[in-house]
N, C-alpha and C positions, 0 to 999 in steps of 0.2 A: 305498447307494453315493452318495458326494457328487457333485454335478453342478458342472461349471464352465461358465461362460458366456464365450463369445468376444465381447469388446466391442472396438469400434474407436473410438479417440479421434482425432478429426480435429484436426490441429494446423496452424496457419497461421504461417509464419515472418514476422516483422516485423523490418525493419532500420531503425535510427535513426541519424542523425548527431547527435552531442552535442557541444556546446562543451566545452573542457577542464574548466571548473569543474563542469559537470553530471556529467561522467564521474567526477571526483574525489568528488562527492557520492554517486554510485551505488556506487563502490568502498568508500567509508567505510561506507555503509549495509550493504553485504555483509559487511564486516569486523565491525561492531559487532553485527549480528544473527546472525552465523555462518551466513549463507545459503549454500547450496551453489552458487548461480549468480546471475548478474544477473537471469535469468528469475524466479527465486524472489523476489528483491527486488521486481521489478516486480509480480508476482502479489500479494504482501503489500501493496504500496503501493496497488494498485488496490482491494483489499478495504477497506482503511482509508479511502481516498478516497470510495468508494461509501457506506460507513457514515456518514461525516461529512456528506456531502451529504444523505443520507436524513434524518438527524437535523435538520439546519438547514432542510430543506424542510418538515419536520413542525412547525416553529416552535420547536424546542428550541435552547438555547445549549450550546456546548461550553465546559466550564470546566476550568481547571487548578487543582488543589488543592495548596497548599503549607502550610507551618507557619503562614504569615501569613494564610491564608484562601483564598478562591476568586477567580480572575481569569478573566474571559471571554477566550476565544481567538477572535479575529476573523480567520479564514482567508479567508472568502468575502465580505468587505466590498467594496462598490462604491467 
């Protein structure tokens, strides 16, 4: 007999005020990624942001590869 586990996921609601341009960017990202919600866009963005920070903290460079070669992506420059 299969067992099921009751798990409770604790969720915290976060409300943000965004300027019009930021909201447009969020909407565009939802459209191009076909995300189901703004929350999905934000979760994906946080995962990507965390990964990029982890790589730069480890001393690695983020590179963009094109047909012309590699170009460093400087997102976190001072």
